[in-house]
N, CA, C and O atoms as a DFTB+ gen file, in Angstrom:
624 C
 N C O
     1  1      69.451     127.761      66.411
     2  2      70.827     127.354      66.176
     3  2      70.844     125.981      65.506
     4  3      70.143     125.054      65.913
     5  1      71.663     125.888      64.475
     6  2      71.771     124.636      63.744
     7  2      73.148     124.034      63.991
     8  3      74.053     124.725      64.458
     9  1      73.309     122.773      63.688
    10  2      74.565     122.055      63.907
    11  2      75.706     122.687      63.124
    12  3      76.835     122.748      63.610
    13  1      75.417     123.156      61.914
    14  2      76.489     123.745      61.100
    15  2      76.908     125.140      61.589
    16  3      77.908     125.685      61.122
    17  1      76.150     125.711      62.521
    18  2      76.508     127.015      63.075
    19  2      77.485     126.922      64.251
    20  3      78.039     127.934      64.680
    21  1      77.696     125.700      64.776
    22  2      78.571     125.529      65.938
    23  2      80.019     125.771      65.546
    24  3      80.490     125.227      64.548
    25  1      80.725     126.578      66.318
    26  2      82.132     126.868      66.094
    27  2      82.856     126.846      67.435
    28  3      82.256     127.165      68.461
    29  1      84.133     126.476      67.445
    30  2      84.893     126.576      68.702
    31  2      85.028     128.030      69.121
    32  3      84.916     128.935      68.294
    33  1      85.266     128.252      70.393
    34  2      85.435     129.622      70.901
    35  2      86.635     130.267      70.223
    36  3      87.594     129.566      69.898
    37  1      86.616     131.572      69.999
    38  2      87.747     132.240      69.352
    39  2      89.028     132.045      70.168
    40  3      89.047     132.279      71.377
    41  1      90.092     131.615      69.494
    42  2      91.371     131.379      70.149
    43  2      91.537     129.971      70.704
    44  3      92.622     129.615      71.164
    45  1      90.475     129.161      70.667
    46  2      90.558     127.812      71.223
    47  2      91.306     126.870      70.292
    48  3      91.961     125.935      70.752
    49  1      91.215     127.108      68.986
    50  2      91.883     126.257      68.017
    51  2      93.055     127.027      67.439
    52  3      92.871     128.092      66.850
    53  1      94.272     126.491      67.603
    54  2      95.457     127.143      67.056
    55  2      96.155     126.189      66.103
    56  3      96.036     124.970      66.224
    57  1      96.873     126.750      65.170
    58  2      97.574     125.924      64.194
    59  2      98.802     125.302      64.823
    60  3      99.406     125.873      65.730
    61  1      99.169     124.117      64.332
    62  2     100.339     123.411      64.824
    63  2     101.602     124.150      64.411
    64  3     101.689     124.658      63.293
    65  1     102.589     124.214      65.313
    66  2     103.853     124.887      65.016
    67  2     104.743     123.912      64.249
    68  3     105.223     122.932      64.819
    69  1     104.965     124.175      62.953
    70  2     105.837     123.319      62.134
    71  2     107.190     123.996      62.044
    72  3     107.349     124.993      61.340
    73  1     108.170     123.448      62.765
    74  2     109.485     124.083      62.815
    75  2     110.444     123.390      61.848
    76  3     110.274     122.215      61.521
    77  1     111.448     124.135      61.398
    78  2     112.467     123.562      60.523
    79  2     111.961     123.285      59.125
    80  3     112.436     122.357      58.470
    81  1     110.985     124.089      58.642
    82  2     110.432     123.858      57.300
    83  2     110.657     125.069      56.398
    84  3     109.878     125.329      55.480
    85  1     111.729     125.803      56.673
    86  2     112.083     126.915      55.782
    87  2     111.492     128.230      56.211
    88  3     110.669     128.296      57.124
    89  1     111.936     129.313      55.517
    90  2     111.498     130.659      55.910
    91  2     110.017     130.909      55.693
    92  3     109.432     131.744      56.382
    93  1     109.401     130.215      54.763
    94  2     107.981     130.444      54.497
    95  2     107.087     130.025      55.645
    96  3     105.949     130.486      55.738
    97  1     107.574     129.166      56.520
    98  2     106.752     128.675      57.626
    99  2     106.639     129.691      58.758
   100  3     105.768     129.585      59.622
   101  1     107.544     130.685      58.738
   102  2     107.564     131.622      59.849
   103  2     108.416     131.121      61.006
   104  3     108.646     131.851      61.970
   105  1     108.880     129.890      60.916
   106  2     109.732     129.296      61.954
   107  2     110.975     128.734      61.299
   108  3     111.409     127.632      61.637
   109  1     111.551     129.467      60.376
   110  2     112.715     128.973      59.657
   111  2     114.013     129.272      60.385
   112  3     114.008     129.597      61.572
   113  1     115.113     129.162      59.677
   114  2     116.463     129.428      60.162
   115  2     116.772     128.691      61.461
   116  3     117.221     127.546      61.404
   117  1     116.553     129.291      62.622
   118  2     116.948     128.634      63.876
   119  2     115.846     127.748      64.455
   120  3     116.019     127.152      65.518
   121  1     114.724     127.663      63.761
   122  2     113.612     126.793      64.180
   123  2     113.177     127.044      65.622
   124  3     113.014     126.101      66.395
   125  1     112.993     128.288      65.976
   126  2     112.519     128.755      67.283
   127  2     113.481     128.458      68.422
   128  3     113.106     128.595      69.587
   129  1     114.737     128.047      68.111
   130  2     115.677     127.705      69.172
   131  2     116.611     128.848      69.537
   132  3     117.423     128.695      70.450
   133  1     116.526     129.982      68.862
   134  2     117.396     131.103      69.178
   135  2     118.802     130.871      68.646
   136  3     119.030     129.950      67.862
   137  1     119.747     131.710      69.074
   138  2     121.117     131.617      68.587
   139  2     122.018     131.023      69.657
   140  3     122.062     131.526      70.780
   141  1     122.727     129.969      69.325
   142  2     123.709     129.314      70.197
   143  2     123.110     128.905      71.547
   144  3     121.901     129.010      71.757
   145  1     123.941     128.453      72.425
   146  2     123.508     128.086      73.767
   147  2     123.081     126.635      73.873
   148  3     122.978     125.920      72.876
   149  1     122.834     126.217      75.109
   150  2     122.539     124.802      75.391
   151  2     121.260     124.333      74.698
   152  3     121.204     123.224      74.168
   153  1     120.238     125.186      74.706
   154  2     118.963     124.784      74.127
   155  2     118.973     124.707      72.619
   156  3     118.073     124.113      72.026
   157  1     119.995     125.307      71.969
   158  2     120.057     125.299      70.511
   159  2     120.785     124.076      69.980
   160  3     120.713     123.785      68.786
   161  1     121.487     123.355      70.848
   162  2     122.303     122.227      70.409
   163  2     121.478     120.961      70.207
   164  3     120.392     120.793      70.761
   165  1     122.052     120.073      69.380
   166  2     121.428     118.765      69.181
   167  2     121.509     117.985      70.491
   168  3     122.583     117.859      71.079
   169  1     120.369     117.462      70.943
   170  2     120.341     116.744      72.210
   171  2     120.461     117.669      73.403
   172  3     120.688     117.222      74.527
   173  1     120.308     118.967      73.155
   174  2     120.501     119.964      74.204
   175  2     119.364     119.985      75.197
   176  3     118.381     119.257      75.061
   177  1     119.515     120.829      76.193
   178  2     118.540     120.907      77.272
   179  2     119.160     120.324      78.524
   180  3     120.075     119.503      78.447
   181  1     118.666     120.745      79.674
   182  2     119.263     120.297      80.924
   183  2     118.583     119.031      81.416
   184  3     117.437     118.740      81.074
   185  1     119.319     118.294      82.225
   186  2     118.789     117.062      82.784
   187  2     117.861     117.387      83.956
   188  3     117.934     118.484      84.509
   189  1     116.998     116.459      84.339
   190  2     116.124     116.703      85.487
   191  2     116.952     116.944      86.737
   192  3     117.913     116.220      86.993
   193  1     116.595     117.940      87.506
   194  2     117.330     118.261      88.723
   195  2     118.434     119.266      88.516
   196  3     119.053     119.701      89.487
   197  1     118.709     119.659      87.261
   198  2     119.765     120.629      86.989
   199  2     119.261     122.019      87.350
   200  3     118.159     122.409      86.963
   201  1     120.077     122.768      88.096
   202  2     119.652     124.088      88.563
   203  2     120.598     125.174      88.068
   204  3     120.928     126.092      88.818
   205  1     121.033     125.083      86.834
   206  2     121.843     126.131      86.239
   207  2     123.242     126.234      86.799
   208  3     123.839     127.310      86.759
   209  1     123.773     125.170      87.310
   210  2     125.119     125.194      87.872
   211  2     125.127     125.350      89.383
   212  3     126.130     125.061      90.037
   213  1     124.011     125.808      89.940
   214  2     123.881     125.855      91.409
   215  2     123.846     124.428      91.928
   216  3     123.365     123.528      91.239
   217  1     124.357     124.212      93.146
   218  2     124.328     122.862      93.729
   219  2     122.872     122.409      93.852
   220  3     122.082     123.064      94.532
   221  1     122.510     121.310      93.210
   222  2     121.102     120.897      93.192
   223  2     120.578     120.527      94.582
   224  3     121.340     120.141      95.469
   225  1     119.282     120.653      94.746
   226  2     118.645     120.401      96.028
   227  2     118.945     119.001      96.542
   228  3     119.238     118.828      97.726
   229  1     118.876     117.999      95.671
   230  2     119.070     116.628      96.133
   231  2     120.502     116.376      96.587
   232  3     120.763     115.382      97.265
   233  1     121.435     117.256      96.226
   234  2     122.804     117.139      96.738
   235  2     123.044     118.037      97.943
   236  3     123.999     117.819      98.688
   237  1     122.196     119.045      98.150
   238  2     122.370     119.964      99.280
   239  2     121.832     119.401     100.584
   240  3     122.391     119.669     101.647
   241  1     120.764     118.631     100.521
   242  2     120.138     118.169     101.755
   243  2     120.917     116.991     102.345
   244  3     121.534     116.232     101.598
   245  1     120.901     116.822     103.685
   246  2     121.658     115.724     104.299
   247  2     121.028     114.373     103.972
   248  3     119.812     114.248     103.830
   249  1     121.879     113.384     103.859
   250  2     121.415     112.026     103.568
   251  2     121.329     111.252     104.878
   252  3     122.205     111.388     105.733
   253  1     120.317     110.464     105.041
   254  2     120.136     109.694     106.271
   255  2     119.796     108.252     105.938
   256  3     119.083     107.978     104.973
   257  1     120.308     107.341     106.740
   258  2     119.893     105.943     106.672
   259  2     120.569     105.156     105.584
   260  3     121.402     105.666     104.835
   261  1     120.191     103.908     105.517
   262  2     120.776     102.964     104.578
   263  2     119.701     101.968     104.205
   264  3     119.000     101.455     105.077
   265  1     119.564     101.692     102.938
   266  2     118.585     100.716     102.482
   267  2     119.332      99.576     101.823
   268  3     119.895      99.760     100.744
   269  1     119.355      98.405     102.436
   270  2     120.121      97.312     101.857
   271  2     119.541      96.860     100.527
   272  3     118.385      97.138     100.209
   273  1     120.354      96.166      99.764
   274  2     119.902      95.669      98.465
   275  2     118.696      94.766      98.662
   276  3     118.725      93.857      99.492
   277  1     117.645      95.013      97.908
   278  2     116.430      94.224      98.067
   279  2     115.370      94.966      98.854
   280  3     114.202      94.577      98.826
   281  1     115.747      96.032      99.560
   282  2     114.772      96.849     100.274
   283  2     114.427      96.294     101.641
   284  3     114.924      95.248     102.058
   285  1     113.573      97.015     102.315
   286  2     113.149      96.631     103.658
   287  2     112.006      95.633     103.570
   288  3     111.252      95.616     102.597
   289  1     111.890      94.813     104.585
   290  2     110.721      93.950     104.702
   291  2     110.261      94.036     106.148
   292  3     110.576      93.159     106.953
   293  1     109.510      95.095     106.487
   294  2     109.153      95.344     107.878
   295  2     108.100      94.370     108.399
   296  3     107.381      93.723     107.637
   297  1     108.041      94.292     109.705
   298  2     107.026      93.472     110.363
   299  2     105.766      94.298     110.589
   300  3     105.821      95.520     110.726
   301  1     104.632      93.608     110.625
   302  2     103.411      94.212     111.143
   303  2     103.449      93.962     112.643
   304  3     103.472      92.810     113.075
   305  1     103.455      95.021     113.441
   306  2     103.629      94.858     114.886
   307  2     102.298      94.927     115.607
   308  3     101.417      95.711     115.254
   309  1     102.168      94.072     116.645
   310  2     100.984      94.042     117.495
   311  2     101.473      94.012     118.931
   312  3     102.327      93.195     119.275
   313  1     100.947      94.891     119.777
   314  2     101.320      94.905     121.183
   315  2     100.469      93.939     121.987
   316  3      99.358      93.592     121.586
   317  1     101.006      93.500     123.140
   318  2     100.306      92.535     123.987
   319  2      98.954      93.051     124.452
   320  3      98.003      92.278     124.569
   321  1      98.857      94.357     124.721
   322  2      97.592      94.899     125.231
   323  2      96.450      94.719     124.230
   324  3      95.282      94.715     124.619
   325  1      96.780      94.570     122.942
   326  2      95.741      94.365     121.932
   327  2      95.224      92.930     121.912
   328  3      94.160      92.654     121.358
   329  1      95.990      92.013     122.524
   330  2      95.585      90.597     122.500
   331  2      94.513      90.276     123.532
   332  3      94.064      89.132     123.612
   333  1      94.092      91.261     124.324
   334  2      93.027      91.045     125.297
   335  2      91.702      90.720     124.637
   336  3      90.808      90.185     125.292
   337  1      91.553      91.028     123.361
   338  2      90.307      90.747     122.642
   339  2      90.119      89.256     122.385
   340  3      89.007      88.812     122.101
   341  1      91.208      88.475     122.485
   342  2      91.110      87.037     122.230
   343  2      90.700      86.308     123.507
   344  3      91.110      86.687     124.604
   345  1      89.891      85.262     123.357
   346  2      89.418      84.487     124.501
   347  2      90.553      83.654     125.082
   348  3      91.546      83.387     124.404
   349  1      90.405      83.245     126.337
   350  2      91.429      82.449     127.012
   351  2      91.620      81.115     126.286
   352  3      90.649      80.450     125.926
   353  1      92.878      80.735     126.077
   354  2      93.200      79.462     125.434
   355  2      93.074      79.479     123.922
   356  3      93.300      78.450     123.285
   357  1      92.725      80.602     123.328
   358  2      92.567      80.658     121.870
   359  2      93.920      80.788     121.182
   360  3      94.930      81.110     121.809
   361  1      93.913      80.528     119.878
   362  2      95.133      80.602     119.077
   363  2      95.176      81.964     118.381
   364  3      94.235      82.363     117.695
   365  1      96.300      82.664     118.578
   366  2      96.497      83.965     117.942
   367  2      97.467      83.755     116.790
   368  3      98.654      83.511     117.005
   369  1      96.956      83.852     115.559
   370  2      97.802      83.698     114.372
   371  2      97.518      84.870     113.429
   372  3      96.593      85.644     113.678
   373  1      98.306      85.017     112.342
   374  2      98.081      86.159     111.444
   375  2      96.649      86.270     110.924
   376  3      96.108      87.371     110.821
   377  1      96.036      85.132     110.597
   378  2      94.660      85.169     110.098
   379  2      93.705      85.690     111.178
   380  3      92.788      86.455     110.879
   381  1      93.922      85.276     112.432
   382  2      93.094      85.736     113.540
   383  2      93.283      87.221     113.817
   384  3      92.336      87.927     114.164
   385  1      94.522      87.687     113.659
   386  2      94.793      89.112     113.862
   387  2      94.122      89.964     112.793
   388  3      93.663      91.072     113.074
   389  1      94.064      89.444     111.560
   390  2      93.363      90.146     110.476
   391  2      91.876      90.201     110.782
   392  3      91.232      91.236     110.612
   393  1      91.330      89.058     111.243
   394  2      89.901      88.981     111.551
   395  2      89.530      89.936     112.690
   396  3      88.445      90.518     112.696
   397  1      90.449      90.089     113.656
   398  2      90.210      90.995     114.784
   399  2      90.445      92.453     114.406
   400  3      90.137      93.353     115.187
   401  1      90.991      92.693     113.204
   402  2      91.223      94.056     112.731
   403  2      92.484      94.686     113.297
   404  3      92.616      95.910     113.303
   405  1      93.420      93.857     113.777
   406  2      94.648      94.393     114.375
   407  2      95.755      94.610     113.338
   408  3      96.633      95.449     113.540
   409  1      95.722      93.865     112.238
   410  2      96.683      94.073     111.147
   411  2      95.934      94.033     109.825
   412  3      94.796      93.569     109.759
   413  1      96.579      94.520     108.775
   414  2      95.984      94.454     107.446
   415  2      96.190      93.066     106.851
   416  3      97.109      92.341     107.234
   417  1      95.343      92.718     105.934
   418  2      95.438      91.409     105.284
   419  2      96.756      91.271     104.524
   420  3      97.327      90.183     104.448
   421  1      97.234      92.384     103.962
   422  2      98.471      92.353     103.183
   423  2      99.712      92.203     104.063
   424  3     100.792      91.901     103.557
   425  1      99.569      92.412     105.387
   426  2     100.714      92.341     106.301
   427  2     100.862      90.974     106.974
   428  3     101.661      90.836     107.900
   429  1     100.114      89.967     106.533
   430  2     100.138      88.657     107.201
   431  2     101.458      87.924     107.073
   432  3     101.733      87.029     107.872
   433  1     102.292      88.275     106.089
   434  2     103.510      87.520     105.819
   435  2     104.549      87.643     106.930
   436  3     105.330      86.717     107.150
   437  1     104.567      88.784     107.634
   438  2     105.547      88.996     108.718
   439  2     104.863      89.723     109.875
   440  3     104.539      90.906     109.768
   441  1     104.650      89.019     110.961
   442  2     103.970      89.588     112.125
   443  2     104.873      89.432     113.341
   444  3     105.455      88.368     113.555
   445  1     104.992      90.498     114.144
   446  2     105.795      90.454     115.357
   447  2     104.959      90.948     116.536
   448  3     104.229      91.932     116.422
   449  1     105.072      90.255     117.665
   450  2     104.384      90.653     118.885
   451  2     105.380      91.405     119.763
   452  3     106.482      90.922     120.021
   453  1     104.978      92.599     120.223
   454  2     105.813      93.408     121.109
   455  2     105.232      93.402     122.514
   456  3     104.051      93.111     122.705
   457  1     106.072      93.725     123.505
   458  2     105.713      93.532     124.911
   459  2     105.028      94.677     125.605
   460  3     105.042      94.704     126.836
   461  1     104.423      95.635     124.912
   462  2     103.751      96.747     125.560
   463  2     102.399      96.295     126.096
   464  3     101.558      95.820     125.333
   465  1     102.186      96.436     127.386
   466  2     100.929      96.028     128.006
   467  2     101.047      94.658     128.643
   468  3     102.129      94.075     128.707
   469  1      99.910      94.151     129.118
   470  2      99.873      92.836     129.773
   471  2      98.928      91.926     129.028
   472  3      97.995      92.372     128.361
   473  1      99.194      90.625     129.158
   474  2      98.313      89.625     128.561
   475  2      97.396      89.136     129.686
   476  3      97.903      88.701     130.721
   477  1      96.068      89.188     129.528
   478  2      95.169      88.851     130.634
   479  2      95.069      87.354     130.954
   480  3      94.782      86.980     132.091
   481  1      95.305      86.495     129.946
   482  2      95.160      85.061     130.163
   483  2      96.072      84.299     129.204
   484  3      96.728      84.893     128.349
   485  1      96.104      82.980     129.358
   486  2      96.987      82.145     128.542
   487  2      96.495      82.101     127.095
   488  3      95.305      81.923     126.832
   489  1      97.426      82.265     126.172
   490  2      97.122      82.225     124.740
   491  2      98.191      81.407     124.027
   492  3      99.333      81.331     124.479
   493  1      97.812      80.800     122.916
   494  2      98.790      80.182     122.023
   495  2      99.037      81.160     120.890
   496  3      98.136      81.467     120.110
   497  1     100.284      81.653     120.805
   498  2     100.625      82.677     119.831
   499  2     101.452      82.053     118.724
   500  3     102.514      81.483     118.978
   501  1     100.965      82.161     117.493
   502  2     101.686      81.641     116.320
   503  2     101.971      82.796     115.368
   504  3     101.135      83.153     114.538
   505  1     103.171      83.380     115.498
   506  2     103.571      84.496     114.649
   507  2     105.018      84.290     114.203
   508  3     105.649      83.293     114.554
   509  1     105.537      85.245     113.425
   510  2     106.876      85.103     112.852
   511  2     107.984      85.556     113.792
   512  3     109.114      85.081     113.675
   513  1     107.689      86.467     114.726
   514  2     108.693      86.949     115.674
   515  2     108.000      87.463     116.926
   516  3     106.885      87.982     116.873
   517  1     108.693      87.306     118.068
   518  2     108.179      87.765     119.355
   519  2     109.332      88.437     120.089
   520  3     110.436      87.894     120.128
   521  1     109.094      89.609     120.671
   522  2     110.155      90.282     121.429
   523  2     110.385      89.526     122.742
   524  3     109.534      88.753     123.185
   525  1     111.546      89.761     123.354
   526  2     111.903      89.063     124.591
   527  2     110.923      89.399     125.715
   528  3     110.544      88.519     126.489
   529  1     110.515      90.658     125.808
   530  2     109.567      91.076     126.855
   531  2     108.209      90.398     126.652
   532  3     107.586      89.947     127.614
   533  1     107.760      90.330     125.413
   534  2     106.469      89.696     125.129
   535  2     106.531      88.203     125.421
   536  3     105.570      87.625     125.930
   537  1     107.662      87.580     125.100
   538  2     107.823      86.134     125.341
   539  2     107.699      85.820     126.834
   540  3     106.999      84.880     127.209
   541  1     108.372      86.598     127.689
   542  2     108.311      86.331     129.137
   543  2     106.902      86.551     129.684
   544  3     106.449      85.803     130.551
   545  1     106.202      87.579     129.179
   546  2     104.848      87.851     129.672
   547  2     103.858      86.782     129.231
   548  3     102.995      86.381     130.012
   549  1     103.972      86.319     127.992
   550  2     103.046      85.286     127.493
   551  2     103.292      83.968     128.223
   552  3     102.349      83.317     128.673
   553  1     104.553      83.579     128.338
   554  2     104.874      82.317     129.010
   555  2     104.615      82.419     130.507
   556  3     104.334      81.404     131.145
   557  1     104.702      83.612     131.086
   558  2     104.401      83.817     132.503
   559  2     102.933      83.576     132.820
   560  3     102.594      83.196     133.940
   561  1     102.064      83.792     131.848
   562  2     100.627      83.548     132.012
   563  2     100.256      82.110     131.664
   564  3      99.083      81.741     131.727
   565  1     101.235      81.301     131.301
   566  2     100.963      79.906     130.942
   567  2     100.660      79.717     129.466
   568  3     100.134      78.679     129.064
   569  1     100.989      80.711     128.661
   570  2     100.748      80.614     127.223
   571  2     101.890      79.919     126.502
   572  3     102.900      79.554     127.105
   573  1     101.706      79.743     125.186
   574  2     102.714      79.057     124.380
   575  2     102.992      79.885     123.133
   576  3     102.105      80.559     122.608
   577  1     104.254      79.824     122.661
   578  2     104.645      80.584     121.477
   579  2     105.173      79.624     120.424
   580  3     106.094      78.850     120.687
   581  1     104.594      79.674     119.241
   582  2     105.087      78.923     118.083
   583  2     105.564      79.944     117.064
   584  3     104.786      80.774     116.596
   585  1     106.851      79.881     116.720
   586  2     107.406      80.815     115.748
   587  2     107.225      80.228     114.362
   588  3     107.698      79.128     114.075
   589  1     106.535      80.971     113.503
   590  2     106.281      80.524     112.125
   591  2     107.494      80.826     111.252
   592  3     108.187      81.818     111.479
   593  1     107.760      79.974     110.249
   594  2     108.869      80.298     109.322
   595  2     108.445      81.418     108.397
   596  3     107.279      81.527     108.018
   597  1     109.416      82.253     108.037
   598  2     109.121      83.347     107.117
   599  2     109.200      82.847     105.699
   600  3     110.065      82.037     105.365
   601  1     108.291      83.331     104.853
   602  2     108.266      82.910     103.449
   603  2     109.460      83.483     102.728
   604  3     109.816      84.644     102.929
   605  1     110.081      82.676     101.888
   606  2     111.233      83.128     101.108
   607  2     110.750      84.019      99.977
   608  3     109.718      83.750      99.362
   609  1     111.509      85.093      99.700
   610  2     111.191      85.943      98.561
   611  2     111.625      85.222      97.291
   612  3     112.695      84.614      97.275
   613  1     110.828      85.270      96.228
   614  2     111.256      84.626      94.991
   615  2     112.478      85.316      94.405
   616  3     112.557      86.545      94.390
   617  1     113.429      84.526      93.924
   618  2     114.640      85.091      93.330
   619  2     114.276      85.788      92.032
   620  3     113.586      85.229      91.179
   621  1     114.758      87.035      91.895
   622  2     114.400      87.795      90.683
   623  2     115.577      87.987      89.792
   624  3     115.455      88.602      88.733
């Protein structure tokens, strides 16, 4: 076999469809658009989600919830029972929680401690928010809570 003997498989290469170039092209007159109707019109065709006049799916299903302008900015939550990994008297901050593998590095901007479980010893907790139950349990063990300010979103 030589290089000049190589050919594409039969039917693999087809000619380009040139429409609107007269009767000699084989695609003249209506230019493959048929007679009349939505698809034959200039700018014709249906919009995405159009179901032929039937009520579209996105309008049939129930709507739930509300998303305020600007979107959600959720907290990365950590329960008290997970803080047992920290030594007594240590400082629990977002960087420490990332190092302990309790939150993702990308979630450091907003961290909240929730009150599920018990805290075994006194800790200094420096996070952005603490639930009321977690606050009483941490302070009950002789710990301290420092609430960090949340970073402002840049105005867009």
